[in-house]
N, C-alpha and C positions, 0 to 999 in steps of 0.2 A: 461402535468401537472405533477409535481414531485409526486412520490408515498409517502404515509405516512412514509414508512421506510426511504426513502431518506431525507424527511424533518426532521425526527428524527436524522438521521446521521448528517445533517447540524447543527442542534441545539446542538447535543452532541459535535461536533468538535468546534463550536463557543464557547460553554460553557467551554470546556476544555482549549482552547487557552486563553480566558479571565481569567479563574481561575489560569492557570499556569503563564501567563504573569503578572497579578496583584499580585499573590502570591510571585513571584520572587522579585519584587521591594519592596513589603510590608515586606517580611520576611528578606530581606537583610538589610533594614532600621532598622527593629526590632532587628536584630542580632547586628548591630552596636551599638544601644542603650544599649542592654544587655551587650556587651563587655565593654562599658564605665562604666556602673554600677558595673560590676564585678571587674574592676580595682580599684574602690573606696570603695568597701564593703568587709567585711571579710567573710570567709566560714560560721561562726556562724550566721551572719546576713542573708546571703542567705538561710541558713537552716531554720531559723525562719519563713521567709516569705514563703518558700516552704511548710512548714506545714500548714500555714494559707490558702494558695491557694488550697491545697489538700482538706481541709474541705469545702471551698467555692465551688470547682468543684463538690464535691459529692452532696451538697445541690442544685446546679444548675440542676442536673439531676432530683432530686425530684421535683423542681419547674416546670420543663417542662413535666415530666412523659411520655416521648415518643410522645407527642402530635404533634410535628412538623412532624415526619415521618408518623404518622397516617394520617394527612391531605394530605401529599404528595401522598401516594399510594391509597387514597380514590378517585375514578374516578369522581364521580358526587357529588360535595359538595353543600349543601344547605346553605342558609343564616343562618338558625337556627343552623346548625352544627358549622359554623364559630363563631357565637356569643357565643354559649355554650363553645366552646374551649377557647375563650378569657377569659371569666369570670372564667372558671375553672383554667386557668393558673395564673390569678390574685390572686385567693384564695391560690393556692399552693405556689406561689412566696412569698406572705405575711407570710405564715406559715414557709417557709424555712428561711426567714430573721429573724423571731422571734426566731426560734430554735438556729440559729447561735449566735444571740446577747446574749441570756440567757445562752447558753452553753459555751461562750468564756472563762469564768473563770475556768470551769472544764477542758477544753482543755489545758489551760496554766499550770494547776496543773499536769495533766497527763504527759506532756512533760517536766515538771520542768523548764518552760521558762516563767517567769512572764510577759515579754514584749510581749508575744503572745496575751494576752487578748485584749488590745486596738486595735491591728492590725485586729483581727478577727471581732471585733465589728464595725469597720469602713467599712471593706469589706463586711459585711453582707448585706448592701444595694444593692450590685451588684447582689445578687441572685434574688431579686424582679425585678430589671431592666432587667435582662436576661430573666426572665420568661415571661414578657409581650411582648416580641418580637416573640412569637411563631407564631401567625397568619400571620403577614406580611412576615416573613422569609419563611414560608411554601408556601405561595402563589407565592412568587417571584421564589423560587426554582422550584415549580411545573410548572411555565411558562417559565423556562429556562432563567430567567433574571439574568444570572451570571455576566453580565457586571456591573449592578448596585450593586449587592452583593459584587463584587470585589472592586468597588470604595468605597463602604461603609467601608469595612474592611481596605482599604488602608488609608482613611482619619482618621479613628479611631486609627490606628497604628501610623501614623506620629504624630498626635496631642498628643496622650498619651506619645509617646516617647519624644517629645519636653518638655512636662511637667516634665517627669522624669529627663531629663538632666538638666533642669533649677533648679529643687529642689536639685539635687546633687551639683550643683554649689553653691547653697545657703546653703549647709551643712545640709540638712534635713536627711541625712543618709538613714536608712532603709525605711523611710516613702516615699522616692522617688519611690520605688517599689510599695508601697501601693497605692499611688495616681495615679500612672501609670495605675494600674489595674482598679481602680474605674473610671478614665477618659475614658478608653477604653470601659468599659461596658456602660457608659452613651451614648457615641457617637455611639457605635455599634447598640444599640436598637433605639436610637433617630433618626438616619438617615433612618432606616427601615420605621418608621412611617411617616417621611417626604416624602419618595419617593414611598410609596405604597398607593394605593387608598382605602384600606380597612379601615372602621371606625366601631367600635362596636356599637351595639344597645342593649337596656336593654331587651334582650330576652335570656331565658335559659330553657333548657329541662333536667330534671334529668335523663330521660331515655337515651337521647343521651350522657349525661355526663358519665353515667355508662358504656355505650358501648365504648366510647372513652378511659375511664380509663382502661377498660378491655383489649382493643386492645393495648393501649400504655404501659400497665403494663409489658408485656413481653419485649417490646423494651427498656423501661426505666430500667427494672431489668437487662437486658443483658448489657445495657450501664453502669449501676452502677457497675456491676461485672467486665466488661471489663476495666473500669477505675480503679477499685480496684486492678486489677492484677498488673500493674506496680506500682501503688501508695502503694500497700502493702509493696513492697521493700523499698520505700521511708519512710513510716511511721515506719517500723521496724528499719531501719538504724537510724532515728531520735530518736526513743525512747530507743534503746539499745546502740547505739554508739555515740549519741549526735548530736546537730545541726551542728557542724563544719564538722563532717563526712558526714552528709546529704548534706551540701553545696558542698563538694568535689564530691560526687556522682552525684548531679544534674548538676554540671558544665560538668562533663564527658558525661552525657547524652545529655545535651543541645548542646554540640559540634556536636553531630550526628543528633539531632532533626532538625537542619537547613536544612539538606538534605531532610528529610521527608516533611518539611513544603513547600519547593519549588518544590517538585516533585509529590509524590503520594497522599498527603492529598487533594490537589485541584481536582485531578483525581477521588478520591473516592466520593466527593460530586456530581460530574457530573454523575458518574457511577450509583449511586442510582436512580436518575431520569431516566436514560437510561434503566437500567435493569427493572425498574417498567413498563416502556412503552412497553417493549418486553415480558411481562408476557405470552402473548398468542402464542408466536413464540419460542418454546423451542430451535430449531436449531440455530436461530439467536442470542438468548440470550446466549447460551452456547459458541457459537463462539466468541461473544463479550467478555465474561468473560475470556476465555483463552487468547485472545489478550491483554486484560488489564493486566493479570498476566505476559505475556511475556514482555509487555512494561515496567511494573514495575521492573522486574528483570534485564532488560537490562540497566536500569538506576541505581537502588539501589545497585546491587552487586559491580560494580566497584567503585561507589561513597563511600560506606562504607569501602571497602578494602583500597582505596586510602587515605581516611581520617585517618584510623588507622595507616598507614605506615608513614604519615607525622606528626602525632600527637606530637612526641617529640619536633619538632620545632614550629609547628603551634599553639598548645594550649597555651603555655606560651606567644607567641607573641600576641595572640588575647586577652587573659584575664589577663595576668600579671604573674609574677613569683610565686605569692602566691598560684597558682593553679597547680603547677608542679605535685603534688601528684595525680591529676586527670588524668594524661596521661595513666597509665596502666588501669584505669577504662574505659576510652573511647575505648582503644584498645580491651578490652575484650567484651564490649557491641557491638562493630562493628560486632561481629560474629552473632548477632541476625538478621542480614540481610538474613541469609540462609533460615529460614522459613517465613520471613516477607511477601512476596507476597501472600502466602496462608492465613496466620493468619490475615493479614490486610484486604483483600478483601472478605473473606468468609462471615463475618457478613453483608457486603453490599448486596451481591446477595441473601442471606437468608432473609434479611429484605425486599428486593424488591419482593420476592415471598410470603411474609407474614408468614414465618416460624419462628415466634418469639420464640417458644418453643425450636426449635433446637439451636438457638443462645444462649438462656439461659442455655441449657444443656451443651453446649461447654464452655460457660463462667464460669459456676459453677465448672466444672472440672478444668479449668485453675486456678480459684481462690483458690480452695482447694490445688492444687499443689503448687501455689505461697506461700501460708501461710506456708506449710510444708517446702519448700525449703528455704524461707527467714529466718524462725526461726532457722533452722539448720545452715545456712551459717553465720548469724549475729555474732555468737560467734567467728568466724575465721577472722572477719574484713570486711571492705567494699569491698575489691577485691573479696573475696569469695562470697559476695552477688551478685556482677556483674556476676560471673561465674554461680551462681545459676539461675539468671534471663535468661541467654542464654539457659541453659539446660532446663528450664521450657518451653521456647518458642518452642524448638525442640520437646519436649515430647508431646506437644499438637497437633502436625501435624496429627498423625494417626486418632484421633477422628474427627478432622476437615475434613479430606478427606472422612471418612465414612459418616458423615452428608451431605457433599456435594453430594456424590453419591446418597444418598437416596432422596435428594431434586431435583437434576437436571439430574441424570443419568450419569454424568461424572465419568469415571473410574479414580482411583488414578494414574494409569500409564500415562493416557493422560495428567493429570495435571503436574506430575513430568517431563515428557518429554518436556513440554513447557518451563521449567526452565533450562533444561540442557545446551543449547547453551550459555546462559549468564554466568552460573556457570563455564563452561569450559574456556571461554574467559577471565573471571576474574582471574582464576587460573594462566593462562599464564601471565597476567599482574602482579600478585603478585610475581611470581618467578622472573620475569624480574626486578621489583623494588627492591626486596631483594638483588639481585646481584648488581644492580646499587648503592645501598646505601653503599656497602662494598668497592667500588673502591676508591683508594687513592685520586683521583682528587675530587670526590664528597664530601668525608669526610673533605677535606681541605676548602671547600666553606663556607662562612658565612651562617647563617640560612636562610635569605630571598632568596639567590641565590640557596641554596640547595632545598628549597621548590619548587621554580620555575622549576628547573631541574627535580625533581621527578614528578611533575604534568605533565609536557610535556612528559616525558618518559612514565609515566603511561597511558596517553591518547593515545599515539602512540602504545604502547604494547597491548592495548585493542582494538583499532580501527582496526588494521590489521586483527586479527582473526575474528572479527565481520563481516568485509567486505568479508572475504574469506569463511565464513560459508555458505554452500549451502542454498540459498533461505531465509535466516533469515531476512535481511532487506527488500527484495522484498515482503515477506509475510506481514510484518508490514505496509509497504507503501500501499499495497492493502487495508488493513483494514482501514487505515486512509483516503484514497482517495475516496473510494466508498463503498456503503452498501454491507453487506454480502448477497448473494443470498439465498433465502429460502431453496434450496436444497443443499447448499454447505456443505461439510463435515468439521467437526472440525479438527484442526490440530492434 
């Protein structure tokens, strides 16, 4: 009979494959839709919707208040706890929706963008829709039903994308983005309720609600602050430099976001459930965490570096010539890959261990640093803001490593050594591609052929040192193929 750890391993791998596979198709389709919209909208229009979605995203966190994660790492859920969580999320979602609707006019005045008010008022409904999906999503993630979760997101993405493309063809302009977002929210939550067996009853416990709010407050607070960290840069760019500058900044960031969407974001969702299940086995948990970091770096480092090197040709080809000014922004932001494995996965393992205060402490430090850097950089232009964003990410690593050691016992040296092989192999790739770009033959190629040559050259230049690095691939394959033994040492 398979051991519990082997069963967990199988569930983790199945969940990861479903999340990765589904996310790949879903995100590629979403990216195609995004590119179509970008070709038909101006930087100012994109900037206006970006501000609206930032406000919506902040209130979405309030509407959920960390309840999804609280339900996931709670081992023995009672019916009363589930019903209390549902009615609590309903109340919070309604409050968030009302706050957005009433405050839309003030937001439009703050950003000196009158057209922002009706956009925010329409999208306010999505905060309530998002909030009521807490229970079914938590139960499905807790039971490793990532196949259904992936299908849900894929259907919502495709349907909302088709709505957006249709509205663009009908000349709805910026409202194509608005109704794309609203359609996605409706389907995303609606399919959860269709496919999950949970149904609420009229039961509520104020004592349980207080406990859930207290447990979720740290998680929601850290999520709010974590979201505020990158969004701080967006909001300051929009308020100081205008919506057109924000549109350019967002396109540069979205060019790189596709890489995250199809690689480590699905892995993070599975990792939370897996780390939570390994709470009682510190050795297996730490080993899994280091392997997740290694797997992340081996994908993200070369992907971000390669995207930056082909940006002069790829970005205008994808989004249109009106976005040429976003090229240097994307190239600068690609440097944020360096600390990304640590900064991205640390909140996940700390959440799994129930160390919400540590997450919040790190997040508050990052937010304070973000505000200072963004305000100072905004006066120098949008490129300086991108540089500030990268510097802020790197500066947060020492505190992240300190909190990680206190929570798990992992030493900073262990963590950094895990990232070294991927960084070294990526450096070899970058040097090779920089030399290849300067050759007379490649310079003479048309843009599509030059992109193809650089991609093939980059993959080759990266694959060779990865294959030759002693034990690198073998170690990862062992992690993927069989469970870590209880007494195994971390790398």
